[in-house]
N, C-alpha and C positions, 0 to 999 in steps of 0.2 A: 528303653530301660531293657538292660540283661536281664534273661531269664536264668534258672540254676537246672542246669540239664544234667542227667548220668547217663554214659555209652554203655553197654553191657556187652562187651565183644572186642573190647579196643584190641588188639595184636592180629584180627582178623582182615581180611579185606574190606567189607560193609562200616564195623565197627572204626577201623582205622579211619577212612574214609571222612564218616561224618563227624567224628570229632576233627579231625583236620578243620573241615568245613563251618562246622556251627561255633567251634571256638571263637573266629573272628569277631561275633558280635555278643559272644555271651559267658556265662562259667560254665564251663563244661569240665567234667569229673569222668573219667574214663576209667573204668573196668572189668581186670582181667583175673582169669585165674590162674593158680600157683604156677603152675610149667610156662605160661606166657609171661610173667611176673618174671621168672628165673632168667627168659630169653630175655626178654628189656634190659635185666639188667647189666647184661653182655655183648647187646648189639643195638645197634641205632639204626631205626626205621624211616626211611624217605617216600616221598609224595612225589610224582609226577605228571602233573595237569594236563602236559603235552609243551611245558616250555623248561623242561630240566628238573632234575630230583630237588626237592629242598627237605629239609630234615624234619621230622615231626618230632614236638618233644612239649607234648600233651603233658596232663597231670594225668597220673595212673595209677589206683588203689589196687591190691589185692581184692576180691569176691568177699573173702572173707572182716575186713576192715572195715568194710560200709555199716554205715547205720542212721538211724533215724538224724541225727545230727546234719547228716548229708544235706537232708531235704530238699533233694531236687522236686521243681512243675513237672517235669518230663522225663520219663525214662526208657527210652529206648534198648530194646531186645533188639540184637543183632546177632546173637549166638545162634548156633545152629539147631535144628528140631531135634530131641522135642522140646516145647517150649514150657511147659505146662510144672515141669518143677524149677527151674529158674524166675517163671510169674511168682510161683508161690512163696517165693525166698525174697525177692524184693518186698512182694505186697508185706508179707509180714512185718520184715525189717522196717519199713517206712514208718510206724506209728501211727497217730492219728490222722496225720494230714498225708491222705492218698493221692500220688501222684495219676497223670497219663502216662498208660502203658503205650507204648508205640510198636508193636509188630511186624518183621520184616522176613520173616522165615520164608525159604520156599515150601510150596506143596498147598495142600487143601484143608490140613487138619488145624492150622494156627489156632482161627478163631473158635473153631468147636473144642478144644483143647483148654483156650483159656476162660471158655464158656462156664467147663465143668468145674475147672479148678478155682471160680471165684466163688460160685452160685455156695460150695462147701463154706468158704471160709468169709466171704464178704460180705456186707451191706450192701442195697441196691444202690444206694446214692454214690457209693464209694467208686463202685463200677465205672470206670473210665478208660478203654479200650480201640484204640486207631489202628485201622490194617494199613501197611506201607507196602507199595510194591515201586521196587527201584525197576530204572531200566536202566543205567549204564552198566554196562560190563567192566568188571575190573582186574587187571592183570596183575600178578604178583612176579615179580623175576628178582631172586635172591630176597631182600629185603626191600627192594622199593614197590611198591603199588602203584599202578599206573592206570590212568582214565581219564575219560576225557569232560569235560564243562561245555554248556550247562548241564549239571546233574538234573533227570529227569524222576519225579516220584509221582505216583496215582496214592490217592489216599480215600479211606472210607472209614466212616464209624459203625465199628465194628460190635462193640457191646459198649451199653450206659448211653447217654444224650448226649455228650460233653465231652468235650477233648479236639476234635478235628479242626475248631478253628484258631486254637491257642500253636497246635501246631503245625497247622497250616501258614500262619502267621510266623512263628521261630523259621520255618524254612524256607520262605520266600525272603526276608530279612537279612538270610544268609546267604541267597543269591541261586536259589533251586528254582524251576521250572515243577511246580505243583501242578496236577491234576486233581479235582475233589470229584468223587460219584457219592450217591446217596445210600444211606444205611443199606438200604434192600439190595442193592448192588456189591456190596461188600466181600459175599461168598460168590458171586460173580467174576470179582477182581482175582480172588484167589484161582477161581476155577478159569481164568484165562491165560496168567501168567503160568501156569502150569502147566498148560498149551504149549507155551512158547519153550518152557524149560523139556518137554518131551522129545521135540524138534532136537536130532543128535544122537539118541541115548543106543537108538541101533548097533550106529556108527560104534559110539562109546564103549560098548558094552564087548566090542571086538578089537579094542585100541586102536580106532581108526577116526579121525578127524573128521568132518562132516562134507569137505572136499572129498577125500578118500573114501567114504563111504557110500555117497550118492553115487560117485563114479561105478561102484558093482553095483549091477540092475537088483541082484535078489535083495542087498541090503536094502537099498533103495525102497524095494517095494515092500520091506518090512519096516520103513520108517513108514510109509505112508498109512499101511494098514494099522498100524498101532496109534496114529490120529485119529485114525474115521474111528476105531472103534473107542477111543477116549470121548469122542463126539460124542458117541451114541450113550456111553454111560453118565456124562454130564445132561444129556435130555431126560434119561430117567430119572435123575436124581431130583428134578426140574429146577435147574439151573440153566444158563446160557453161556456164554462164549461173547465177548465185548470189546470193542478196539479200546484201546489205551495207550496214550504216552507216544503215537504215531504209530503204533503196529497195526496194522491194519487186519485184523483176527478175522473179521467176518468175510474180506473176499477171500484169505486162508481157507475158510470152511466153505467158500463156494467153491473155488478150488477142487476142494477135495470129494465134494459131490459127485464128479468125474468121476469116471473108468480108472483104475492108478495105472492100466497100461495106455492110456492115454497122456499120461503125466509123465511119463517115461522119459520120451524124449528130450525134453524140458529139466531133466534132473540138474544138468551140469549149471544151467539158467538158476533155478532155487538153489541150488547150494551155493552161488554166487551172491544171491541178494542176500540169505540168512548169515554167512559167515562175515560179510562187511559187518551187518549191523551187530555181529557178536564179538567182534575181535578175534585175541588169542586164546579168550581164556576157555581153559579146557573144562569138559563137565565132570561136575563132583560125584562121580559113583560113589559117594562113602554115603550119601545122601539116596541110593536107591529106593530103598521103602516108604519116602516119601515122594517121589515119584513115579516109576512102572508100579512099584509095589503100591503105591497110594491108590492108584487104578485099577490094580485089580482088586482091594480090600474095596474100594466103594462097589465095583459091581457085585462082588458075592453079597454086600450088605443089601442088593438091588436084587438079589436072584437071577443075577445075569454071569456072562463069561465073559474073559476078557484074553484069551488065550495067547495075543500077542505080545500083549503087556506082561502076560504073566511067564512067555518065553523069555522075554529079556529080563525080567527082572531075576527070573533063576540063573539065567547065564551072568549077567553081575555077579550076584553071591557065587558062584564057581568062580569066580574071579579074583575077587574080593580072599577068598579062602585061604587062594593060591600066595595072596602076597600080605 
């Protein structure tokens, strides 16, 4: 039986990919902001899953046109951070029948932001939030989104007690490879994804790719020290880093327990491994508040310091001011 699904953020990488993949077996409504709608009216989007570009022709409406009459059972929020305002907007627009919300944002703030937002406006029985982490890199070349299949996602029930089974079933029927985690590991899933996102930020803050940055000893040391710092912050926060979607994060954590000087001779090998899994997707510096900035903020909340992450954060802010 087809499910009615809405995807907020079509026109962006994640939203367009999910709309394209899920609409094969479901009734999918794409939602975009006005500037994206204006772009879509004048341009065509293409999807390349490794076998050549295919025209994307999913149904897309502007966000202000969404109403409770659209009646989706599941809403994927694939827009960038912050998530609070978007979640509140669609929750209130849905009328009495509240859908399951799926959060795909980067960083470690999505669950807490959703919790604060919904506690103010929702009945406990209406809160159904699933945290989703995407493994596949999505590269955009002009108007074409390129990614590999199968698409791998990790899910955890973030808020409320229902939703994950329906979301998991929907994605599996659409050909996704799904890993499910317990509700108590939802925050750890966020922590673990941010660990992966932080790799390469010291390089990107200097305008370098990971391979270029790792070749420079000074940049490599900063990369490693930023990750070590983050591991300590997570531990102080009462969280832990977990393996998911084929990423042996605990092995990385074990390697990072070694002195940084011991890792320097292996930096080119490490660069090769990381770059292979990530593809050519550039780092999103405009989300720096939710990357190194989030590490610095969390450390401050815990009365700890994260000087390396703070240094990278400030460097990116200066870079963004220039452009």
